[in-house]
C-alpha positions in Angstrom: 119.8 59.2 127.2 116.4 60.4 126.3 115.6 63.5 124.5 112.1 64.1 125.9 109.9 63.2 128.8 106.1 64.1 129.4 104.7 62.6 132.7 100.9 62.7 132.7 98.7 62.0 135.7 97.1 58.8 134.8 93.4 57.5 135.5 95.5 55.2 137.4 98.5 56.9 138.2 101.2 59.8 136.9 103.3 57.8 134.4 106.3 59.3 132.2 106.7 58.5 128.7 109.6 58.5 127.3 110.9 57.9 123.3 110.5 54.4 122.4 107.7 54.1 124.9 105.4 50.8 124.1 101.7 51.3 123.4 99.6 53.0 125.6 96.3 54.5 125.7 95.0 55.7 129.1 92.5 57.8 130.6 93.9 61.1 132.0 92.7 63.0 135.1 92.5 66.6 136.3 96.1 67.5 137.3 99.3 68.7 135.7 101.2 67.3 132.8 105.0 67.7 132.7 107.1 68.3 130.0 110.5 68.0 130.2 112.9 69.3 127.0 115.9 66.8 127.5 117.3 65.0 130.7 118.7 67.8 132.2 115.9 70.0 132.8 114.5 71.2 136.0 112.5 73.2 135.3 109.5 71.0 133.4 107.0 73.0 131.2 103.9 72.4 133.4 100.2 72.4 132.3 97.0 71.8 134.1 94.3 69.7 132.2 90.9 68.8 133.0 90.8 65.2 132.2 91.0 63.8 128.4 93.1 60.7 127.2 96.8 60.2 126.3 97.5 57.9 123.0 101.2 56.6 123.7 103.1 55.0 120.4 106.7 54.3 120.4 107.8 57.5 118.5 104.9 60.3 120.1 102.7 61.1 123.2 99.2 62.6 121.7 97.1 64.2 124.9 93.4 64.8 124.7 92.5 67.2 127.0 88.8 68.0 128.1 90.7 71.4 129.0 94.5 72.5 129.3 96.7 75.9 130.6 100.1 76.2 131.1 100.1 77.5 134.5 102.3 80.3 134.0 99.6 81.0 132.2 97.0 81.6 135.3 95.4 84.5 136.6 95.2 83.3 140.2 93.3 86.3 140.9 90.7 86.0 139.0 91.2 81.7 139.5 89.8 82.6 143.0 87.4 85.0 142.5 86.1 82.4 139.6 86.0 79.8 142.3 84.6 82.2 144.8 81.4 83.3 142.0 80.7 79.3 141.6 80.5 78.3 144.8 77.6 81.1 145.9 76.7 79.7 142.4 76.1 76.2 143.7 74.8 77.5 146.9 71.6 79.6 145.6 70.9 76.6 142.6 67.9 74.9 143.0 68.1 73.1 139.7 69.4 69.4 140.2 71.1 69.0 136.4 72.6 72.6 137.1 73.6 71.8 140.5 76.0 69.4 139.0 76.9 71.5 136.1 77.8 74.4 138.3 80.1 71.6 140.8 81.8 70.2 138.4 83.4 73.1 136.8 83.7 74.1 140.2 86.2 71.0 141.0 88.5 71.6 137.7 88.6 74.6 138.7 89.5 73.9 141.9 91.6 71.0 141.1 93.8 73.9 139.1 93.8 76.1 142.1 95.6 73.0 144.1 98.0 72.7 141.3 99.4 75.6 141.9 
C-alpha cells in the first residue's frame, strides 16, 4: 500500500507518481495536479498549473510550474472578469507581439476556468 500519490498532466498524457517511481523528467501542460495524501483519500488536493516540468525520482517529485494555484482559493467572479477583460483587450490589440502575449494569458485563464 502506498502512502502518497500525485497525478500530473504531462505533455504526453496524465501520469501518476507513487513512492519508488522510476526516474522521469516530463513536460507538464496546463491542467490539474491532484495530490492524494493516502490510499483512501477520495478528496485529493487539486492544484491548477499553467505548465512546466516534473522531475521524478524514487523518493520525490519536484514540479516546476510557470503558475500554480490551489483551486479552492480561486475567486470565480474575479477570474471571469479577467477573462472578459483579456478578451476585449485581445479584440482591440493591433500589435502582433502584444496580441500573442494577451492570447497566451487568456489561454491560461481559460484553462483554469475549465479546470474548475
